[in-house]
C-alpha positions as CSV (number, residue, x, y, z in Angstrom):
1,M,0.0,0.0,0.0
2,N,1.1,3.5,-0.7
3,P,2.0,5.7,2.3
4,K,-0.3,8.5,3.5
5,V,2.5,11.1,3.2
6,S,5.4,11.6,0.9
7,V,8.1,13.9,2.2
8,V,10.2,15.0,-0.7
9,I,13.6,16.7,-0.2
10,P,15.3,18.5,-3.1
11,A,18.9,19.0,-1.8
12,Y,21.4,21.4,-3.2
13,N,24.8,22.3,-1.6
14,N,23.3,21.5,1.9
15,A,26.3,19.6,3.3
16,H,26.2,21.5,6.5
17,Y,22.5,20.9,7.2
18,I,21.2,18.0,5.3
19,A,21.7,15.5,8.1
20,E,19.8,17.7,10.5
21,T,17.0,18.0,8.0
22,L,16.8,14.2,7.4
23,D,16.9,13.5,11.1
24,S,14.0,15.9,11.8
25,V,11.9,14.1,9.1
26,L,12.8,10.6,10.2
27,N,12.2,11.3,13.9
28,Q,8.4,12.0,13.6
29,T,5.7,10.8,15.9
30,Y,3.7,9.8,12.8
31,D,4.9,6.7,10.9
32,D,3.0,6.3,7.7
33,F,5.3,8.2,5.3
34,E,8.1,7.8,2.8
35,V,11.0,10.1,2.1
36,I,12.3,10.8,-1.4
37,I,15.5,12.8,-1.8
38,A,17.6,13.8,-4.8
39,D,20.8,15.9,-4.8
40,H,20.9,18.5,-7.5
41,S,24.6,17.7,-8.5
42,S,26.0,19.6,-5.5
43,I,29.7,20.3,-5.2
44,D,30.0,20.4,-1.4
45,G,29.7,16.8,-0.4
46,T,25.9,16.8,0.1
47,A,25.5,13.5,-1.9
48,E,28.0,11.7,0.3
49,I,26.1,12.6,3.4
50,I,22.7,11.6,1.9
51,N,24.2,8.2,0.9
52,K,24.9,7.5,4.6
53,Y,21.1,7.1,4.9
54,A,20.8,4.7,2.0
55,D,19.9,1.7,4.3
56,H,17.0,3.5,6.0
57,P,13.7,1.7,5.1
58,K,11.8,4.9,4.7
59,I,14.2,6.7,2.4
60,R,14.5,6.4,-1.4
61,I,17.5,8.2,-2.8
62,L,17.3,9.1,-6.5
63,S,20.3,9.5,-8.8
64,P,21.6,13.1,-8.8
65,T,19.5,15.6,-10.7
66,V,21.5,17.0,-13.6
67,V,22.9,20.5,-13.4
68,G,20.5,23.3,-14.6
69,G,16.8,24.0,-14.4
70,G,16.8,25.9,-11.2
71,A,14.8,24.9,-8.2
72,Q,11.9,23.7,-10.3
73,A,13.9,20.9,-11.9
74,N,14.7,19.2,-8.6
75,W,11.4,20.1,-6.9
76,N,9.5,18.4,-9.8
77,R,11.9,15.5,-9.9
78,V,11.4,14.4,-6.3
79,S,7.7,15.3,-6.3
80,S,7.0,13.2,-9.4
81,E,8.4,10.2,-7.6
82,A,6.0,10.6,-4.6
83,T,3.2,8.0,-4.1
84,G,1.5,9.3,-1.0
85,T,-1.9,10.9,-0.7
86,Y,-0.3,14.0,0.7
87,L,2.9,15.7,-0.2
88,K,5.3,17.8,1.9
89,L,8.4,19.3,0.4
90,V,11.3,20.1,2.8
91,C,14.3,22.0,1.5
92,G,17.7,20.5,2.4
93,D,18.5,23.1,5.1
94,D,15.2,23.4,6.9
95,V,13.8,21.4,9.8
96,I,10.4,20.2,10.9
97,A,9.1,19.6,14.4
98,P,8.6,16.0,15.6
99,T,4.8,16.3,15.4
100,A,4.6,18.1,12.1
101,L,3.4,15.2,10.0
102,A,0.9,14.0,12.6
103,E,-0.7,17.4,13.2
104,Q,-0.9,18.3,9.5
105,V,-2.4,14.9,8.5
106,A,-4.9,15.2,11.3
107,A,-5.9,18.7,10.1
108,L,-6.5,17.5,6.6
109,E,-8.3,14.4,7.6
110,S,-10.6,16.4,10.0
111,H,-11.6,18.7,7.2
112,P,-12.6,16.7,4.0
113,S,-13.0,20.0,2.1
114,A,-9.4,21.0,2.7
115,V,-6.7,20.6,0.1
116,L,-3.8,22.3,1.9
117,V,-2.6,22.9,5.4
118,A,0.0,25.4,6.5
119,C,1.6,26.1,9.9
120,L,3.6,28.9,11.5
121,R,7.4,28.7,11.4
122,D,10.4,29.9,13.4
123,L,13.2,31.7,11.5
124,M,16.8,30.6,12.4
125,D,20.2,31.6,11.4
126,A,22.9,29.5,9.8
127,N,23.9,28.1,13.2
128,G,20.4,27.0,14.0
129,E,19.7,29.8,16.5
130,I,16.1,31.1,16.4
131,F,15.8,34.8,16.0
132,I,12.1,35.2,15.0
133,R,9.3,33.0,16.3
134,S,5.9,32.0,15.0
135,R,5.8,33.8,11.6
136,G,3.2,33.4,8.9
137,L,-0.5,32.9,8.2
138,Q,-1.3,36.6,8.3
139,G,-5.1,37.1,8.2
140,I,-6.2,33.5,8.4
141,S,-6.9,30.9,11.1
142,G,-8.5,27.5,11.2
143,L,-10.5,26.5,8.1
144,V,-10.9,29.1,5.4
145,T,-11.8,29.0,1.8
146,G,-9.0,28.7,-0.7
147,E,-10.1,32.0,-2.3
148,E,-9.8,33.8,1.1
149,A,-6.3,32.3,1.6
150,I,-5.3,33.6,-1.9
151,R,-6.7,37.0,-1.2
152,Q,-4.8,37.3,2.1
153,T,-1.5,36.2,0.6
154,V,-1.9,38.9,-2.1
155,R,-3.2,41.5,0.4
156,N,-0.2,40.9,2.8
157,G,2.3,41.2,0.0
158,T,4.1,38.1,1.2
159,N,3.8,34.3,1.2
160,I,1.5,33.8,4.2
161,F,1.7,30.0,3.7
162,G,5.4,30.0,4.5
163,E,8.2,28.0,3.0
164,P,7.6,24.4,1.8
165,A,8.4,22.9,5.2
166,C,5.3,24.7,6.6
167,V,2.9,23.2,4.1
168,M,1.3,19.8,3.2
169,F,-1.2,19.4,0.4
170,K,-3.0,16.8,-1.7
171,R,-0.4,15.3,-4.1
172,E,-2.8,14.7,-6.9
173,L,-3.5,18.4,-7.2
174,L,0.2,19.1,-7.9
175,E,0.0,16.6,-10.8
176,L,-3.2,18.2,-12.0
177,E,-1.6,21.6,-12.1
178,G,1.4,20.4,-14.0
179,G,4.0,20.5,-11.2
180,W,5.6,23.4,-9.4
181,D,4.8,26.8,-11.0
182,N,8.0,28.5,-12.0
183,S,6.4,31.5,-13.7
184,Y,7.9,33.6,-10.9
185,P,11.0,31.7,-9.8
186,Y,11.3,33.5,-6.4
187,L,7.7,32.7,-5.7
188,I,7.7,29.1,-6.9
189,D,6.1,27.9,-3.6
190,E,3.5,30.7,-3.2
191,A,2.4,30.6,-6.8
192,T,2.0,26.8,-6.7
193,Y,0.0,27.0,-3.4
194,A,-2.3,29.6,-4.9
195,R,-3.1,27.2,-7.8
196,I,-3.8,24.3,-5.4
197,C,-6.0,26.6,-3.1
198,Q,-8.4,27.1,-6.0
199,H,-9.4,23.4,-5.6
200,G,-10.7,23.6,-2.0
201,D,-10.3,24.9,1.5
202,V,-7.2,25.6,3.5
203,V,-6.4,24.8,7.2
204,A,-4.3,27.4,9.0
205,L,-2.6,25.8,12.0
206,R,-1.4,28.6,14.2
207,K,1.3,26.6,15.7
208,S,5.0,26.6,14.8
209,L,5.9,23.2,13.3
210,A,8.8,24.2,11.0
211,F,12.1,26.0,11.1
212,F,13.3,28.0,8.2
213,R,17.0,28.8,7.9
214,I,18.2,32.1,6.6
215,S,21.8,32.6,5.7
216,A,24.0,34.9,3.6
217,S,23.5,32.5,0.7
218,Q,19.7,32.6,0.8
219,W,18.6,34.0,-2.5
220,S,15.3,35.2,-1.1
221,V,17.3,37.6,1.1
222,R,20.1,38.6,-1.3
223,L,17.7,39.3,-4.2
224,A,14.9,40.9,-2.2
225,R,14.2,43.6,-4.8
226,K,13.7,41.0,-7.6
227,Q,11.5,39.0,-5.3
228,S,9.2,42.1,-4.7
229,D,9.1,42.8,-8.4
230,Q,7.9,39.3,-9.1
231,A,5.4,39.4,-6.2
232,I,3.8,42.5,-7.8
233,A,3.6,40.7,-11.1
234,F,2.1,37.6,-9.4
235,H,-0.5,39.7,-7.6
236,R,-1.6,41.2,-10.9
237,Q,-1.8,37.8,-12.6
238,V,-3.9,36.3,-9.8
239,S,-6.3,39.2,-9.8
240,K,-7.0,38.6,-13.5
241,Q,-7.2,34.8,-13.1
242,I,-9.7,34.9,-10.3
243,P,-12.1,37.7,-11.0
244,G,-13.9,39.1,-8.0
245,V,-11.6,37.7,-5.4
246,I,-8.8,40.3,-5.4
247,S,-10.1,43.8,-5.0
248,S,-8.2,46.9,-6.2
249,L,-7.6,47.7,-2.5
250,D,-6.2,44.3,-1.9
251,L,-3.9,44.6,-4.9
252,G,-2.7,48.1,-4.0
253,L,-2.0,47.2,-0.4
254,G,-0.3,43.9,-1.4
255,N,2.0,45.7,-3.9
256,L,3.0,48.3,-1.3
257,K,3.7,45.6,1.3
258,A,5.7,43.6,-1.1
259,I,8.0,46.6,-1.6
260,A,8.2,47.1,2.2
261,M,9.0,43.5,2.7
262,S,12.0,43.8,0.4
263,Y,13.5,46.4,2.7
264,A,12.6,44.3,5.8
265,R,14.4,41.3,4.3
266,R,17.5,43.5,3.8
267,L,17.4,44.6,7.4
268,V,17.1,41.0,8.6
269,Y,20.1,40.1,6.4
270,L,22.1,43.0,7.8
271,R,21.1,41.9,11.3
272,L,22.2,38.3,10.6
273,R,25.5,39.4,9.0
274,G,26.3,41.5,12.0
275,R,25.3,38.7,14.4
276,M,27.5,36.1,12.6
277,G,30.4,38.6,12.5
278,R,30.2,39.1,16.2
279,E,30.1,35.3,16.8
280,K,33.2,34.8,14.7
281,A,35.0,37.5,16.5
282,V,34.2,35.9,19.9
283,E,35.4,32.5,18.6
284,S,38.7,33.9,17.4
285,T,39.5,35.2,20.9
286,V,38.7,31.9,22.6
């Protein structure tokens, strides 16, 4: 029988973190799941670390994904191999709480109309130190319509669903929608969730069950302006695709907030850079 949940991990140059990521997935209180992982031809030893888990009964390691294609190539690769009813993608440097699968499956099973569940997340630095807690899900709580969830993600000018580790959804809908939506590469997760949300309701679990790592190499921080430009284009596209859901006020507010978020991300990056610099200075004197 196929597992209830497929956890898919598209790894790329995650040698420092991939073991922690895998351990967090494998140490779940919920047991009916499979793990599918593929390395995107990393050059930092990620593949060697992944191969240490080759004998684990829940893990299926795919051959390396060839170079190129951006995130979409590896995200689609691992997702297309999934067999579970529900799919959860966890990037190779993020972490999920021990009860994440159990609580998200329970949320979906308790609400037959729901097609996606999202939780809050904590933000952590490259060393795993949490510096912002319980972020996400602005404007929604409990069971809401998919259209309302889409409206709120546009209105707030940011991905209220959170990064992939925060989300679980019906796998068949990803297939129906043709895989991960790369129309706006910096919003590949948010754009895909918006398409899935059009098929049913959303459960917003206002509990932190995921940990998103931000580091100097995180493209969503370094390229904040490009991300905000793509967010504005995405907002306009959604407002045209779903007439009557996104008002002109929603669109205007969302676009302004997307620009504001680009500056907020820069401030977070500067804060982290200063924090990491101080830690290195302390280490050098020990």
